[in-house]
N, C-alpha and C positions, 0 to 999 in steps of 0.2 A: 740436612747435612748430618752425616754420621759423627757421633762423638761418644767417647767412653762414658760421659755423664748420662747421655740419653740411653745408652745400652744398659747401664746399671739401673736406670729408672724403670725400664721395661723387663728386666731380668726375672723378677719374681712372677710377673704375669706369664711370661713364657714358660718358666719352670712348672708352674701350676697347671697350665694348659697341657703341657706334655705329660705330666703325671696323670692328669685326668683322662687323657687319651689312652694311656696304658691301663688305668684301672677300669675304665668303661669297656675297653676291648677285652680285658680278662673277664669282666662280667658277662659280656656277650658270649664268650666261650663257655662259661659256666651255665648260662641259660640253655645251652645246647647239650648239656650233660656231657661235656668233654672236659678233659684235664687241662686247666689253664696254665699249668706249669710245664707242659710239653710245647716246645717252640713251634712244632709243625702245626699246632692247633691255633696259633695266634691269629692268623688271617681270617679264621672263621668268625671272629668277634667283630670284624670291621663293619658288617652289615647292621650291627647294633650300635657300635660306638660312633660311627660317622654321622648318621642321621640324628643321634642324640646330641652330639656336640653342635650340629647345625642348629638345632632348636634352641639350645642354651645360648649359643653365640648370637643368634638372631634376637633373642629376648634382651640380652644385656647390651648389645650394640644399639638396639632400639632406644633404650634408656640413654646410652652414652651420646648418640648422635642428636637426640632431642635436647639433651643438656647443652651440648656444644652450640646448637642452633640458637638457644636462648642465652648463650654466653654464661652458662653456669659451669663452674669448675667441677669436673668429675674425673675419677680414675678410669683406666681401662678395666675390663672385667677381671675379677679374681675367681678362677675356677676352683672348686673344692673337691679334690680327689679323695675317695674312700676305697680302700682295698675291698673287693666284693666278698672275700672269704671271711671278713669280720662281721659287722652287724648290718651292713647295707648292701644288698645283692645288686643294686643298680650301678654301683661303682662310682657314684658321685652324690654329693649333697646339693648339686646345682652350681650356680655362680652368682656373683653380685658385683655391683660397682659402688663406689663410695662418693657421695656428693660432698664436695669440699668448700662450697660457698653457698650463701643464702639463696633460696629460690625467690625471685622478686615479686611474682604475682601468680594468680590462679591459672592464668593461661599457660605459663611456663610449667607450673605444677602439674596441670592436667596433661600437657604434651609429654612431659618426662614420665609421668605415671603410666599413661596408656600405651606409649610407643612399644614398650617391652612386651606386654602380654599380647598385643595385636600381632607384632612381628613373629613371636614364638608360636602363636596360634596358627598363623598362615602356614608356617613350615610343618607344624604338627599335622594339619589337615592334609597337606600334600603327602606327608609320610603315610598317613592313615589310608588315603585313597590308593597310593602305590602298593601298600601292603595288601589291600583287598583285591586289587586287580591282578596281583602276581601271586596269589595264594597257591602253594604247591598242592599236589594231590594228597589224599588222606594217607597214602603210604609214607609220607614224610614223617608223621608222628610215630609210626611204627618203627622207622629207622632210628629215631631218638630213644624210643622205649620198646625194644624188642620183646620185652616181657608181656606187652599188650597183645602180641600175636596169638598167644595161647588161648586167651579168652575171647579174642576177635572183637573186642570192644574197648573204648576208652573209658577208664574209671571216672566216676563222678565224685571223687574225693580228693583231698589234699589242698594245698595252698591255692587260693582263688582270688583273682583280681575283682574288685567290686565294680558294679555297674554305675554309670551316670545315666541321666535321661538320654543323652546322645548315644552312648554305646548300647543302651537297651533298645533304642530305636533302630540302630544298625542291625542288632540281632534279629529284631522282628522283620525288618526288610529282607534280611538274608534268608530268613525262614529256616528250612531244614537242610540247607546245603551241606553235603557230606564233607566238603573241603573246609568249611569255616570251623575253627577250633572253639571248644567251650572255654569259659573264662579260667578254668583250672588247668588249662594247657596253653593259654595264649602267650605266655612268656617264652615259649619255645619258638615263636615266630617273631624274628627280630624287629621287623617294621611295625607290626601290630603292638608289640611290647613297648617299643619306643614311643609310638603314638599315644598309647595309654599313659605312659609316664609323662609325656609332654603335656597332655590334657590335665593331668593331676598337678604338675608343677605350675602350669598357667593358672588354674583355678585356685590353687593354694595362695598364689600371689594376689589374686583378685578378691580374697576375703576382705570385706570393707571395714577394716579396723586400722587405726593408727597409721603407722608408717609403711604398711604394705601398699602395693600398687592400687588395690581396690579402695583403700582408705584415701589415697591421693585423689583418685577419680571421683569418689562420692563426695568428698569434702569440696572439690571444685564445683560439683553440681549443686549441692544443697547446703553448703556451709556447715555451721555448728550442729545441724540436725543429724549430721553423719554420726555423732556420738550415740544417738538413740538407736540407730540401725546397728552400730557396732556392738552395743550391749545385747541386742536381740541375738545376733550371730554368736556372740561370746557364750551366752547361756545355752544356745543350741549345740555348740561344740562341746561344752561340758556334759550336756545330756547324752550326746552320742558317745562320748568317752565313758560315761558311767554304764552304758549299755553292755560293756564287756563283762559286767558283774551279774548280768541277768542269766537265767538258766537256758540259754540258747541251745546247748547240746541236746536238750529234749526235742528240739525242732530240726535236728540234723546238721547244724552248723554252729561254729563258734566265731563271733566277730572279732577282728583284730582292731578294735577301736580305742584301746586304752591309751595309745599314743596321743589321741586328741587331748587327753588331760594334761600331758606334758606341754603340748602346743598351747593350751589355754594358759598355762603358767607363763610361758614365754610371751604370749600376747599381753598378759596383765602387767608383767614386771618390766619387759623390755620393748616390745613393739608398741604397747599402750593401746587404749581403746579410742581416746579422742585424738583427732589430728591437731597438731600445733596450728595456732591461728596464723593466717596470712592476711594482712590488711590490704584489701584491694577492692576498690569501689566498682570495678568493671565486671560484668557478667560474661560468661562464655557465649560465643556465637552459636547459632543454631546447629551448624554442622558438628561442632565439638560436642554439643549436648547429645546429638543423635549417636555419635561414636561412643560417648560415655555410657549411655543406656544400653547400647549394643554390647559393650564390654561386660557390663553387669549381667546381660542376658546370657553371654557365653558362660559366665560363672554358674548361673542357675542350671543350664542344660548340661554342662560338662563336669560338674563337681560330683565326685563319688563319695557320699557321706560315710560309707563303710569301704575304705580303700582295699582292705585285705580281710579275708576270712578263711576259716578252715572248714571245708566240707567233710563231715564225719560219715563213716560207714553206716548204712541203714541197718 
């Protein structure tokens, strides 16, 4: 039943979602090299914003519905809008829900932790497949970059999205298809760009540390040993971050990995390495264990250790 109290309760969630819709749509326009401040260009960003919001919504409502199933009090998703013309070209920092009551056992912890990444991963793969089967002809990229026509080739320089094992396998399977864009142009293809971002966000959440989804899942599977695995990944993240200071320009590219050092700081001080103890004598059933290891396999094959790098002129 509608009431002003309920409306006020949901108002912030609604406002944040609407703002994120606008910032992601503007981001979609900018990825197409169009002016986001011209109203007639706004609709061009919808092929980017709508699938992106679908992935984020599926992820967070996966958590939310699993929490409700286990009678754990949780908020609706808070979407995080970021104007794309500032420091984040994707138009959002994702979304989150807030758990407001204790999680009673490992079964509930596992279900809440895994439901989000699995739901988001499914929508991401659907988006990726749709993006591949609807690839426009190569003339599409020349319409976005008319300056490429003079050289009759796509430059192999500039901002480049990093490969994961999954995206690299797709590249190999696709072979030398003239329609498939290189990773330094993939952000001009809305569905492929969204799928890459969806995989990145999913795997970022699956890092098996502290209060991230991966930490919830791994703790449910192996208990306190999760802390050992968390420390291994923590130092790997630091190592990847420090790679920004190596002389990669001599090899033709510069990795954009310094952000991992900031993420390592966030992990250590806020997300934490060790998962809080949940005292539960019961083990997960076999099906949940299979799903848990499958989720961690997704992390291994879909995680881009170097998310962004700059290809330099030869």
